[in-house]
VOBA-1610 file (N, C-alpha, C; in pm, whole numbers, padded with zeros to 5 digits, always signed):
BEGIN
Met+12336+11185+07208Met+12310+11075+07301Met+12425+11052+07397Ser+12544+11103+07362Ser+12659+11083+07450Ser+12637+11147+07587Phe+12553+11250+07591Phe+12522+11315+07720Phe+12462+11214+07817Phe+12381+11121+07765Phe+12315+11023+07850Phe+12396+10894+07865Thr+12473+10857+07762Thr+12541+10727+07764Thr+12678+10731+07831Asp+12750+10840+07819Asp+12887+10845+07875Asp+12891+10820+08025Pro+12805+10883+08106Pro+12811+10859+08251Pro+12780+10715+08291Leu+12712+10640+08202Leu+12673+10504+08237Leu+12792+10408+08243Ser+12907+10454+08198Ser+13027+10370+08206Ser+13080+10360+08349Tyr+13030+10446+08437Tyr+13072+10445+08578Tyr+12966+10375+08662Glu+13010+10281+08743Glu+12914+10205+08824Glu+12843+10294+08925Phe+12916+10389+08986Phe+12852+10473+09088Phe+12744+10561+09026Leu+12762+10599+08896Leu+12659+10678+08829Leu+12536+10592+08800Arg+12559+10468+08761Arg+12445+10379+08736Arg+12366+10357+08865His+12439+10336+08974His+12371+10323+09104His+12295+10450+09139Gly+12360+10565+09118Gly+12297+10692+09151Gly+12172+10719+09069Leu+12177+10686+08940Leu+12061+10709+08853Leu+11942+10623+08895Leu+11970+10497+08924Leu+11862+10408+08966Leu+11805+10452+09100Ala+11893+10486+09194Ala+11847+10530+09326Ala+11769+10660+09315Ala+11818+10754+09233Ala+11751+10884+09220Ala+11613+10870+09157Ser+11601+10781+09059Ser+11470+10763+08996Ser+11370+10702+09095Leu+11414+10604+09173Leu+11325+10542+09271Leu+11289+10639+09382Ile+11390+10708+09434Ile+11365+10802+09544Ile+11282+10920+09496Gly+11312+10971+09375Gly+11233+11081+09322Gly+11087+11045+09306Gly+11062+10926+09250Gly+10924+10881+09236Gly+10857+10857+09369Leu+10932+10800+09464Leu+10878+10774+09598Leu+10841+10904+09669Cys+10932+11001+09666Cys+10903+11130+09729Cys+10787+11200+09660Gly+10779+11188+09527Gly+10666+11249+09456Gly+10534+11188+09495Leu+10533+11056+09514Leu+10409+10987+09552Leu+10365+11024+09693Val+10454+11007+09789Val+10422+11037+09928Val+10398+11186+09948Gly+10471+11268+09872Gly+10458+11412+09887Gly+10320+11466+09854Val+10245+11396+09768Val+10109+11440+09735Val+10025+11449+09862Tyr+10032+11347+09944Tyr+09956+11347+10069Tyr+10012+11449+10168Val+10143+11465+10167Val+10206+11562+10257Val+10158+11704+10224Val+10155+11737+10096Val+10116+11872+10054Val+09966+11895+10073Leu+09884+11801+10028Leu+09739+11820+10035Leu+09687+11815+10179Arg+09760+11747+10267Arg+09722+11745+10409Arg+09789+11856+10488Arg+09858+11944+10415Arg+09927+12059+10476Arg+10024+12011+10586Met+10104+11908+10550Met+10199+11850+10645Met+10343+11879+10603Ser+10364+11981+10522Ser+10498+12010+10473Ser+10596+12032+10589Tyr+10548+12097+10694Tyr+10635+12124+10808Tyr+10672+11994+10879Ile+10580+11898+10883Ile+10608+11770+10946Ile+10715+11695+10867Gly+10704+11697+10734Gly+10805+11631+10653Gly+10942+11692+10672His+10947+11824+10679His+11074+11893+10702His+11129+11860+10840Gly+11042+11863+10939Gly+11086+11836+11076Gly+11130+11693+11096Met+11060+11598+11035Met+11095+11458+11053Met+11231+11427+10992Ser+11265+11492+10882Ser+11397+11470+10823Ser+11508+11513+10919His+11484+11621+10993His+11582+11666+11092His+11583+11573+11213Ala+11467+11519+11248Ala+11462+11428+11362Ala+11540+11300+11332Ile+11528+11248+11211Ile+11596+11125+11173Ile+11747+11145+11170Phe+11791+11268+11150Phe+11935+11295+11150Phe+12000+11250+11281Gly+11929+11268+11392Gly+11982+11223+11520Gly+12009+11073+11521Gly+11916+10995+11465Gly+11936+10851+11457Gly+12049+10813+11364Ala+12064+10888+11253Ala+12173+10861+11159Ala+12308+10881+11228Val+12319+10987+11308Val+12443+11014+11379Val+12474+10903+11480Val+12374+10859+11553Val+12393+10751+11650Val+12445+10626+11581Gly+12387+10593+11465Gly+12430+10476+11391Gly+12575+10486+11346Tyr+12614+10605+11296Tyr+12752+10624+11252Tyr+12850+10613+11369Val+12816+10679+11479Val+12907+10681+11594Val+12926+10543+11654Leu+12817+10467+11667Leu+12825+10335+11728Leu+12872+10229+11630Gly+12877+10263+11502Gly+12918+10166+11402Gly+12813+10061+11373Trp+12688+10090+11403Trp+12580+09996+11377Trp+12521+10020+11239Asn+12436+09929+11197Asn+12373+09940+11067Asn+12291+10068+11058Phe+12318+10147+10953Phe+12253+10277+10940Phe+12101+10264+10932Tyr+12053+10174+10847Tyr+11908+10164+10826Tyr+11837+10110+10951Leu+11905+10024+11026Leu+11844+09971+11148Leu+11826+10082+11251Val+11935+10156+11277Val+11928+10261+11379Val+11839+10376+11333Ala+11862+10425+11210Ala+11782+10536+11159Ala+11636+10496+11145Gly+11611+10369+11110Gly+11474+10322+11097Gly+11400+10323+11230Val+11462+10265+11331Val+11399+10264+11464Val+11380+10406+11515Trp+11486+10488+11500Trp+11477+10628+11546Trp+11369+10704+11469Gly+11365+10683+11338Gly+11267+10753+11256Gly+11124+10713+11287Phe+11102+10583+11306Phe+10967+10537+11338Phe+10922+10587+11474Met+11013+10589+11571Met+10979+10643+11702Met+10948+10792+11692Ser+11026+10864+11613Ser+11000+11007+11594Ser+10866+11029+11526Ala+10836+10944+11426Ala+10709+10956+11355Ala+10591+10934+11448Leu+10600+10831+11532Leu+10491+10803+11626Leu+10477+10916+11728Leu+10590+10971+11774Leu+10585+11080+11871Leu+10525+11205+11809Ile+10568+11237+11686Ile+10513+11353+11616Ile+10365+11334+11590Asn+10326+11211+11553Asn+10185+11183+11527Asn+10101+11202+11652Gln+10157+11171+11768Gln+10084+11188+11893Gln+10072+11335+11933Val+10182+11408+11921Val+10178+11546+11968Val+10093+11635+11879Thr+10076+11597+11752Thr+09993+11679+11663Thr+09845+11671+11700His+09807+11571+11781His+09667+11557+11822His+09641+11616+11961Arg+09740+11679+12018Arg+09722+11743+12148Arg+09676+11886+12127Arg+09551+11913+12161Arg+09491+12042+12131Arg+09547+12155+12215His+09594+12124+12338His+09639+12230+12426His+09781+12276+12392Ile+09847+12205+12302Ile+09978+12246+12254Ile+09971+12260+12103Gly+10018+12372+12050Gly+10017+12392+11906Gly+10097+12284+11837Ala+10043+12230+11727Ala+10111+12122+11656Ala+10248+12165+11607Asp+10256+12288+11553Asp+10384+12334+11500Asp+10488+12347+11612Ala+10444+12394+11730Ala+10537+12408+11842Ala+10584+12271+11891Ala+10491+12176+11903Ala+10526+12043+11952Ala+10622+11973+11856Ile+10593+11984+11726Ile+10679+11922+11625Ile+10817+11986+11628Gly+10820+12118+11645Gly+10947+12189+11651Gly+11032+12142+11767Ile+10970+12116+11880Ile+11045+12069+11998Ile+11105+11931+11971Val+11023+11839+11920Val+11069+11701+11898Val+11182+11698+11795Thr+11163+11765+11683Thr+11259+11756+11573Thr+11390+11829+11603Thr+11379+11949+11658Thr+11502+12024+11687Thr+11582+11959+11799Ala+11513+11898+11896Ala+11585+11828+12003Ala+11663+11710+11946Ser+11603+11635+11855Ser+11671+11522+11794Ser+11788+11569+11707Phe+11765+11675+11630Phe+11872+11729+11545Phe+11988+11779+11631Ala+11955+11850+11740Ala+12059+11901+11829Ala+12137+11788+11893Phe+12071+11679+11925Phe+12139+11562+11980Phe+12242+11509+11881Gly+12204+11505+11753Gly+12298+11461+11651Gly+12417+11554+11637Val+12391+11686+11640Val+12499+11783+11631Val+12593+11771+11751Ala+12537+11747+11869Ala+12619+11731+11989Ala+12712+11610+11976Leu+12660+11500+11919Leu+12744+11382+11898Leu+12854+11409+11796Ile+12822+11489+11695Ile+12923+11524+11595Ile+13040+11597+11660Ser+13007+11689+11750Ser+13112+11767+11814Ser+13202+11681+11903Arg+13151+11566+11947Arg+13231+11476+12030Arg+13308+11374+11946Ala+13265+11352+11824Ala+13329+11251+11737Ala+13366+11318+11605Arg+13467+11400+11606Arg+13501+11484+11492Arg+13549+11404+11371His+13602+11284+11393His+13652+11207+11279His+13540+11152+11192Phe+13413+11173+11233Phe+13300+11131+11151Phe+13243+11247+11069Thr+13309+11361+11070Thr+13253+11481+11009Thr+13218+11460+10863Arg+13306+11393+10788Arg+13280+11376+10645Arg+13153+11295+10621Asn+13132+11191+10701Asn+13010+11113+10687Asn+12886+11196+10718Phe+12898+11286+10815Phe+12785+11370+10850Phe+12756+11472+10741Asp+12861+11521+10674Asp+12839+11610+10561Asp+12757+11539+10453Ala+12789+11412+10430Ala+12713+11334+10332Ala+12568+11318+10376Ala+12545+11297+10506Ala+12409+11282+10556Ala+12332+11413+10543Leu+12401+11526+10559Leu+12334+11655+10552Leu+12302+11695+10408Phe+12395+11669+10315Phe+12382+11723+10180Phe+12374+11616+10072Gly+12377+11490+10109Gly+12369+11383+10012Gly+12507+11341+09964Asn+12517+11214+09920Asn+12646+11163+09874Asn+12622+11060+09765Leu+12638+11103+09640Leu+12614+11015+09527Leu+12710+10897+09525Leu+12833+10918+09571Leu+12934+10813+09569Leu+12907+10704+09673Gly+12818+10733+09768Gly+12795+10639+09878Gly+12686+10537+09851Ile+12629+10534+09729Ile+12522+10441+09699Ile+12580+10302+09669Ser+12550+10207+09753Ser+12599+10070+09736Ser+12486+09979+09688Asp+12522+09854+09658Asp+12420+09757+09617Asp+12317+09736+09728Arg+12365+09734+09853Arg+12273+09717+09965Arg+12175+09833+09972Asp+12225+09956+09949Asp+12137+10073+09950Asp+12029+10060+09842Leu+12068+10014+09725Leu+11971+09998+09616Leu+11863+09897+09652Tyr+11903+09787+09715Tyr+11804+09687+09757Tyr+11707+09746+09859Val+11760+09822+09954Val+11675+09882+10057Val+11580+09984+09994Ile+11631+10067+09904Ile+11548+10168+09838Ile+11439+10102+09755Ala+11476+09997+09678Ala+11378+09928+09595Ala+11271+09861+09681Phe+11312+09794+09789Phe+11216+09729+09878Phe+11122+09830+09940Thr+11177+09943+09987Thr+11094+10047+10049Thr+10996+10105+09948Thr+11042+10129+09826Thr+10954+10183+09722Thr+10837+10090+09694Ile+10868+09961+09678Ile+10762+09863+09652Ile+10665+09856+09769Ala+10719+09857+09891Ala+10634+09849+10010Ala+10541+09969+10020Val+10594+10088+09993Val+10512+10209+10002Val+10404+10208+09894Val+10438+10166+09773Val+10338+10158+09666Val+10226+10062+09704Val+10261+09948+09762Val+10160+09851+09804Val+10071+09909+09914Ile+10131+09978+10011Ile+10053+10038+10120Ile+09959+10145+10066Val+10008+10230+09976Val+09924+10334+09918Val+09809+10271+09839Phe+09835+10160+09771Phe+09731+10093+09694Phe+09619+10042+09786Phe+09656+09977+09895Phe+09555+09919+09983Phe+09490+10022+10075Phe+09562+10133+10104Phe+09506+10238+10189Phe+09463+10360+10107Tyr+09442+10341+09979Tyr+09412+10455+09891Tyr+09289+10532+09938Lys+09179+10461+09963Lys+09055+10528+10003Lys+09068+10594+10141Gln+09134+10523+10235Gln+09151+10580+10369Gln+09239+10705+10365Phe+09351+10698+10292Phe+09438+10815+10280Phe+09363+10931+10213Leu+09283+10897+10110Leu+09208+11000+10038Leu+09106+11067+10130Phe+09038+10987+10212Phe+08938+11040+10305Phe+09002+11133+10406Leu+09114+11089+10465Leu+09181+11170+10565Leu+09244+11295+10504Thr+09276+11290+10377Thr+09337+11405+10311Thr+09237+11518+10293Phe+09115+11484+10253Phe+09019+11588+10217Phe+08910+11611+10323Asp+08884+11513+10407Asp+08778+11532+10507Asp+08811+11452+10633Pro+08917+11488+10705Pro+08960+11408+10820Pro+08860+11408+10935Glu+08781+11515+10951Glu+08688+11523+11063Glu+08570+11429+11045Val+08532+11401+10921Val+08417+11315+10894Val+08460+11170+10873Ala+08589+11148+10851Ala+08637+11013+10818Ala+08601+10913+10926Gly+08617+10951+11053Gly+08586+10860+11162Gly+08440+10819+11166Ile+08351+10909+11126Ile+08207+10879+11126Ile+08174+10768+11027Tyr+08251+10764+10917Tyr+08226+10664+10812Tyr+08309+10537+10833Gly+08362+10519+10951Gly+08428+10393+10984Gly+08577+10388+10958Val+08636+10499+10919Val+08781+10501+10897Val+08851+10511+11031Arg+08941+10418+11058Arg+09017+10420+11183Arg+09130+10522+11169Thr+09096+10645+11201Thr+09188+10756+11174Thr+09322+10741+11246Gly+09318+10690+11369Gly+09442+10675+11445Gly+09538+10578+11377Ile+09485+10462+11334Ile+09569+10362+11268Ile+09620+10414+11134Val+09531+10476+11057Val+09570+10526+10925Val+09675+10636+10937Asp+09657+10725+11035Asp+09757+10830+11058Asp+09893+10771+11094Thr+09890+10667+11177Thr+10015+10603+11217Thr+10083+10536+11098Val+10004+10469+11015Val+10060+10404+10896Val+10124+10507+10804Phe+10056+10619+10785Phe+10112+10722+10696Phe+10238+10783+10756Ala+10238+10803+10887Ala+10358+10857+10951Ala+10477+10764+10932Leu+10454+10632+10942Leu+10561+10536+10922Leu+10606+10534+10776Val+10512+10549+10683Val+10547+10557+10541Val+10634+10679+10514Leu+10597+10792+10573Leu+10675+10914+10556Leu+10815+10898+10615Ala+10824+10836+10731Ala+10955+10814+10794Ala+11043+10724+10707Ala+10986+10616+10655Ala+11062+10525+10569Ala+11112+10595+10443Thr+11027+10679+10386Thr+11065+10754+10266Thr+11183+10845+10294Ile+11179+10914+10406Ile+11287+11007+10440Ile+11417+10932+10468Ile+11407+10817+10536Ile+11527+10741+10572Ile+11603+10696+10448Val+11532+10640+10349Val+11601+10590+10230Val+11643+10702+10136Ser+11593+10823+10158Ser+11627+10935+10070Ser+11752+11010+10115Ile+11798+10984+10235Ile+11909+11061+10291Ile+12035+11052+10206Gln+12066+10931+10153Gln+12189+10913+10077Gln+12196+11005+09955Ile+12085+11020+09884Ile+12083+11103+09763Ile+12057+11248+09794Met+11954+11277+09874Met+11909+11414+09895Met+11979+11484+10011Gly+12015+11409+10114Gly+12066+11474+10234Gly+11949+11523+10319Val+11973+11535+10447Val+11866+11573+10540Val+11807+11710+10507Thr+11892+11803+10467Thr+11847+11941+10450Thr+11761+11963+10326Leu+11759+11868+10231Leu+11690+11890+10104Leu+11575+11794+10079Ile+11554+11699+10170Ile+11449+11601+10147Ile+11311+11666+10141Ala+11286+11763+10227Ala+11155+11827+10232Ala+11117+11888+10097Ala+11216+11945+10027Ala+11189+12005+09897Ala+11144+11899+09797Ser+11205+11781+09801Ser+11166+11673+09710Ser+11027+11620+09741Leu+10984+11634+09865Leu+10849+11592+09903Leu+10744+11695+09862Val+10783+11820+09850Val+10686+11928+09831Val+10676+11973+09685Ile+10790+11993+09618Ile+10788+12058+09486Ile+10714+11977+09379Pro+10744+11847+09358Pro+10670+11774+09253Pro+10518+11773+09272Pro+10466+11751+09393Pro+10319+11757+09408Pro+10262+11895+09379Val+10334+12000+09416Val+10285+12136+09389Val+10280+12160+09239Ile+10382+12115+09166Ile+10381+12129+09020Ile+10262+12053+08960Ala+10241+11931+09006Ala+10129+11851+08955Ala+09995+11918+08986Arg+09986+11977+09105Arg+09861+12044+09143Arg+09834+12165+09056Leu+09939+12233+09009Leu+09922+12347+08919Leu+09873+12305+08781Leu+09900+12180+08745Leu+09869+12135+08610Leu+09737+12060+08598Thr+09685+12008+08709Thr+09561+11932+08704Thr+09487+11940+08837Asn+09356+11916+08832Asn+09273+11915+08953Asn+09232+11773+08994Ser+09267+11675+08913Ser+09231+11536+08942Ser+09330+11476+09040Phe+09280+11418+09149Phe+09368+11361+09251Phe+09449+11245+09194Ala+09387+11157+09118Ala+09458+11043+09060Ala+09568+11091+08965Lys+09537+11192+08884Lys+09637+11245+08792Lys+09751+11314+08868Ile+09717+11378+08979Ile+09821+11442+09060Ile+09918+11336+09115Leu+09865+11223+09161Leu+09950+11115+09211Leu+10046+11066+09104Val+09992+11038+08986Val+10075+10984+08877Val+10175+11088+08829Leu+10128+11210+08806Leu+10215+11315+08753Leu+10325+11351+08852Ser+10292+11361+08980Ser+10392+11394+09081Ser+10498+11285+09090Thr+10457+11159+09082Thr+10552+11049+09086Thr+10647+11053+08966Leu+10591+11078+08847Leu+10673+11086+08726Leu+10768+11205+08731Leu+10718+11318+08778Leu+10803+11437+08788Leu+10919+11414+08884Gly+10890+11351+08998Gly+10995+11322+09094Gly+11102+11232+09035Ala+11060+11129+08963Ala+11156+11036+08902Ala+11239+11105+08794Val+11174+11183+08708Val+11245+11252+08600Val+11344+11353+08656Cys+11301+11431+08755Cys+11392+11529+08817Cys+11510+11459+08883Gly+11485+11342+08941Gly+11594+11267+09004Gly+11699+11225+08902Val+11653+11169+08789Val+11746+11122+08687Val+11821+11238+08622Leu+11747+11340+08577Leu+11812+11454+08511Leu+11902+11529+08609Gly+11862+11535+08736Gly+11945+11600+08836Gly+12079+11531+08856Ile+12079+11398+08849Ile+12205+11323+08862Ile+12296+11352+08743Tyr+12239+11355+08623Tyr+12319+11387+08505Tyr+12381+11527+08517Leu+12300+11624+08556Leu+12351+11760+08568Leu+12455+11772+08679Ser+12434+11701+08789Ser+12532+11707+08897Ser+12665+11646+08854Tyr+12659+11545+08767Tyr+12781+11481+08716Tyr+12859+11577+08625Tyr+12789+11643+08534Tyr+12856+11730+08438Tyr+12897+11864+08500Glu+12819+11914+08594Glu+12849+12044+08654Glu+12927+12033+08784Asp+12949+11911+08832Asp+13024+11886+08955Asp+12961+11959+09074Val+12830+11938+09089Val+12752+11999+09197Val+12687+11886+09276Ala+12660+11911+09404Ala+12596+11810+09489Ala+12466+11760+09426Ser+12448+11628+09429Ser+12333+11569+09361Ser+12200+11618+09417Gly+12188+11622+09550Gly+12062+11666+09610Gly+12027+11808+09573Ala+12126+11898+09577Ala+12102+12038+09543Ala+12061+12052+09397Thr+12123+11975+09308Thr+12090+11982+09166Thr+11948+11936+09140Ile+11908+11828+09204Ile+11771+11778+09187Ile+11669+11881+09234Val+11695+11943+09348Val+11602+12042+09402Val+11597+12166+09311Leu+11712+12212+09264Leu+11714+12330+09177Leu+11642+12302+09046Leu+11658+12182+08991Leu+11586+12145+08869Leu+11436+12142+08895Ser+11397+12086+09007Ser+11254+12083+09043Ser+11200+12224+09060Ala+11279+12312+09121Ala+11235+12451+09140Ala+11219+12522+09006Ala+11309+12493+08912Ala+11297+12554+08778Ala+11169+12507+08709Leu+11137+12378+08724Leu+11012+12326+08666Leu+10891+12389+08734Phe+10902+12414+08864Phe+10792+12480+08935Phe+10768+12620+08878Val+10876+12695+08854Val+10862+12829+08798Val+10793+12823+08661Ala+10833+12725+08579Ala+10773+12709+08447Ala+10625+12673+08459Ala+10594+12580+08551Ala+10454+12538+08569Ala+10370+12652+08623Phe+10427+12730+08715Phe+10353+12844+08771Phe+10325+12948+08664Ala+10426+12975+08579Ala+10406+13071+08470Ala+10300+13022+08374Tyr+10303+12892+08342Tyr+10203+12834+08253Tyr+10064+12844+08315Ser+10053+12810+08443Ser+09925+12817+08511Ser+09870+12959+08514Leu+09959+13054+08542Leu+09918+13194+08545Leu+09872+13241+08408Ala+09948+13204+08303Ala+09912+13244+08167Ala+09780+13179+08126Arg+09761+13052+08163Arg+09637+12983+08127Arg+09518+13047+08197Thr+09534+13080+08325Thr+09425+13145+08399Thr+09390+13280+08337Thr+09492+13357+08302Thr+09469+13487+08239Thr+09398+13472+08106Phe+09443+13373+08026Phe+09382+13350+07894Phe+09236+13309+07908Leu+09210+13217+08003Leu+09072+13172+08021Leu+08983+13284+08072Ser+09039+13372+08157Ser+08960+13484+08207Ser+08925+13580+08093Lys+09023+13611+08010Lys+08998+13700+07897Lys+08900+13636+07799Arg+08913+13505+07779Arg+08822+13436+07688Arg+08680+13437+07742Ala+08667+13417+07875Ala+08534+13419+07935Ala+08471+13558+07922Val+08553+13664+07943Val+08502+13801+07929Val+08459+13827+07785Ala+08542+13781+07690Ala+08510+13803+07548Ala+08382+13730+07510Glu+08367+13605+07557Glu+08245+13530+07526Glu+08124+13595+07590Ser+08143+13648+07711Ser+08032+13716+07777Ser+07990+13841+07701Gln+08089+13917+07655Gln+08059+14037+07577Gln+07993+14001+07444Thr+08037+13893+07382Thr+07977+13849+07256Thr+07832+13807+07276Ala+07808+13732+07384Ala+07672+13688+07414Ala+07582+13806+07444Ser+07636+13906+07519Ser+07558+14025+07551Ser+07523+14103+07425Ala+07622+14113+07335Ala+07596+14185+07210Ala+07492+14112+07126Ala+07498+13979+07126Ala+07401+13900+07050Ala+07261+13918+07107Leu+07250+13920+07239Leu+07119+13939+07302Leu+07063+14077+07270Gln+07151+14179+07271Gln+07107+14313+07238Gln+07059+14319+07093Ala+07130+14247+07004Ala+07090+14249+06862Ala+06955+14181+06845Val+06935+14068+06918Val+06806+13998+06909Val+06692+14085+06962Gly+06722+14156+07073Gly+06621+14244+07129Gly+06584+14357+07034Lys+06681+14410+06965Lys+06657+14517+06870Lys+06573+14467+06753Leu+06599+14341+06708Leu+06521+14284+06601Leu+06376+14267+06643Asp+06355+14225+06769Asp+06219+14206+06816Asp+06144+14338+06819Ile+06217+14444+06860Ile+06153+14577+06866Ile+06117+14623+06725Asp+06211+14600+06630Asp+06184+14642+06493Asp+06068+14562+06435
//
């Protein structure tokens, strides 16, 4: 038990564990819709777009969440608009918006070199930077996202599996898409401290993919992905503490290891069920042949 109790004597570890569990669960929950709606590229791109806002906040000395929040929401709305423009490929439009914002942040870094350490934390995560204020923001965002998902559950579900027909049945697709884009932006903003910009997309994608390999029920995927994200967040913090590795990288590597295990299990289960089905088919065929022979006799 000392493996779990010893790190709790440090306040920054307690903050990190709580933040990682909330962020892991939040990314797992939102990531289900990201993966099933084939929006993984948007999640990756939006994390890079928000980096520009994070840099502006650091350089100007303004509140990080205020600047990154406004920048992230504006990026989310812009990305949401360009993805509906048929004459421009969605991937190309998203690439332009996100890379331009990321490049703007890099350009500011080159002009303000004394902020480099803070930018490293924004890129790769910083467990030591979790403050009480950060925990309050993360907890509030998590609760808000859970409430939104609860009330928009049917609309999100409709747009996930049948977006073209959703409008016919009265779903206001434009409003729902905008709400989800803002939810995704908020999730990415509060995840930067733990995961870093470069690794947030993995936390959004890997837990839902693991859950999808283990079950076909949408409700079970939501619950399982959320739990997997939270567990990977907590265990990743412990491993990063003992191995002296960046917290975000450790969480992602642990999630990737679980994905490999889940994929192997899924593959083995599929192979077993296929062999079992063949064996049952052969048994049934042999039984029918035996019955036919009895009738002839």
